[in-house]
C-alpha positions in Angstrom: -2.8 6.4 -16.2 0.9 6.7 -15.3 2.1 6.5 -11.7 3.6 10.0 -12.0 0.0 11.3 -12.6 -1.4 9.9 -9.4 -2.2 12.9 -7.3 -2.3 12.6 -3.5 -0.1 9.5 -3.4 3.6 9.3 -2.7 4.7 7.2 -5.7 8.0 9.0 -6.0 10.2 6.6 -4.2 13.0 5.8 -6.6 14.2 2.4 -7.7 17.0 1.0 -5.6 20.2 -1.0 -6.4 20.0 -4.4 -7.9 20.8 -6.0 -4.5 17.4 -4.8 -3.4 15.4 -5.7 -6.5 12.6 -7.0 -4.3 12.1 -3.4 -3.2 11.7 -2.4 -6.8 9.0 -5.1 -7.1 7.2 -3.5 -4.2 7.4 -0.1 -5.7 5.9 -1.4 -8.9 3.2 -3.2 -7.0 2.5 0.0 -5.1 2.1 1.9 -8.3 -0.2 -0.8 -9.7 -2.3 -0.7 -6.6 -2.6 3.1 -6.8 -3.5 3.0 -10.4 -6.2 0.4 -9.6 -7.5 2.6 -6.8 -7.8 5.6 -9.1 -9.6 3.6 -11.8 -12.0 2.2 -9.1 -12.7 5.8 -7.9 -13.5 6.9 -11.4 -15.9 3.9 -11.9 -17.6 4.6 -8.5 -18.3 8.2 -9.7 -19.6 7.0 -13.1 -21.6 4.0 -11.8 -25.4 4.1 -12.0 -27.8 2.4 -9.7 -29.0 -0.3 -12.1 -28.2 -3.9 -11.3 -25.8 -4.4 -14.2 -23.7 -1.4 -13.1 -23.8 -2.5 -9.5 -22.6 -6.0 -10.4 -19.7 -4.6 -12.5 -18.8 -2.2 -9.7 -18.8 -5.0 -7.1 -16.5 -7.0 -9.4 -14.1 -4.1 -9.7 -14.2 -3.6 -5.9 -13.4 -7.3 -5.4 -10.5 -7.1 -7.8 -9.1 -4.0 -6.1 -9.5 -5.7 -2.7 -7.7 -8.8 -3.9 -4.7 -6.7 -5.1 -4.8 -4.6 -2.0 -4.7 -7.7 0.3 -1.9 -9.2 -1.7 0.1 -6.0 -1.3 -0.6 -5.8 2.4 0.2 -9.5 3.0 3.4 -9.4 1.0 4.6 -6.5 3.0 3.8 -7.9 6.4 5.0 -11.5 5.8 7.9 -11.0 3.4 9.2 -7.4 2.8 9.0 -5.7 6.3 10.7 -8.6 8.1 13.4 -8.7 5.5 14.0 -4.9 5.7 14.1 -4.9 9.5 16.4 -7.9 9.6 18.8 -6.3 7.1 18.8 -3.1 9.1 19.4 -4.8 12.4 22.1 -7.1 11.0 23.9 -4.1 9.4 23.7 -2.0 12.5 23.9 -4.6 15.2 20.9 -3.1 17.0 17.2 -2.5 16.7 16.5 0.7 14.9 14.0 3.2 16.2 12.8 4.0 12.6 11.4 0.5 12.3 9.9 0.7 15.8 8.1 4.0 14.8 7.1 2.9 11.3 5.7 -0.6 12.0 2.8 0.4 14.4 1.7 3.0 11.9 1.8 0.5 9.1 -0.2 -1.9 11.3 -2.9 0.8 11.8 -3.3 1.1 8.1 -3.7 -2.7 7.8 -6.7 -2.5 10.1 -8.3 0.1 7.9 -7.6 -1.7 4.7 -8.8 -5.0 6.1 -12.0 -3.4 7.3 -12.7 -2.1 3.8 -12.0 -5.5 2.4 -14.3 -7.2 4.9 -17.1 -4.7 4.2 -17.0 -4.8 0.4 -15.4 -8.0 -0.8 -18.3 -10.4 -0.7 -21.2 -8.3 0.4 -24.2 -6.7 -1.1 -23.1 -3.3 -2.4 -26.5 -1.6 -2.0 -26.5 -1.1 1.8 -22.9 0.2 1.7 -23.2 2.2 -1.6 -24.0 5.5 0.2 -20.7 5.4 2.1 -18.5 3.9 -0.5 -16.9 7.2 -1.5 -16.1 8.0 2.1 -14.7 4.6 2.7 -12.5 4.9 -0.4 -11.3 8.2 1.0 -10.3 6.4 4.1 -8.5 3.8 2.0 -6.6 6.5 0.2 -5.5 8.1 3.5 -4.4 4.7 4.8 -2.5 3.9 1.7 -0.7 7.2 1.8 0.3 6.7 5.4 1.4 3.2 4.7 3.5 4.3 1.7 5.2 7.0 3.8 6.1 4.6 6.5 7.3 1.9 4.0 9.5 4.7 2.5 10.9 5.3 6.0 11.8 1.7 6.3 13.5 1.6 2.9 15.3 4.9 3.5 16.5 3.6 6.9 17.8 0.4 5.1 19.6 2.6 2.6 21.1 4.8 5.3 22.3 1.9 7.5 23.9 0.2 4.5 25.6 3.4 3.3 27.0 4.0 6.8 28.3 0.5 7.0 29.9 0.8 3.5 31.6 4.1 4.3 35.2 3.8 5.4 36.0 5.5 8.7 
């Protein structure tokens, strides 16, 4: 499945200049996470209630959660601070775009962490009935997160283009 085929997710953010290659890495990681999500959703729909199918599904959920937590952690502890610092250094002030985007991103972190905590090492059977609904919440959280990450990246591009434009 190609990233351009992922319906419902904003995966259209374009690659950026070489000086921000770490943002390109984030874009690729985002596309990989969405692809994994879509594959998991297909497997949830196709899974049967036998123990072999349940074990396989639990393994797939665990693998998805591991990638999701890696993505979330990398954003919070590496990418977002770097983007905000670059924006502030270039503009000489704190930018309202970051002040608006970060709380929304943090809200999505709570939703994604709750999904992880519910499914990562648990017994799937008690949760199986609400798994599709929970995956729907994950999709909404990822979409909101991606939109706000895009705002940070666009803000960074805007600040740098203003700083590079001669008066």
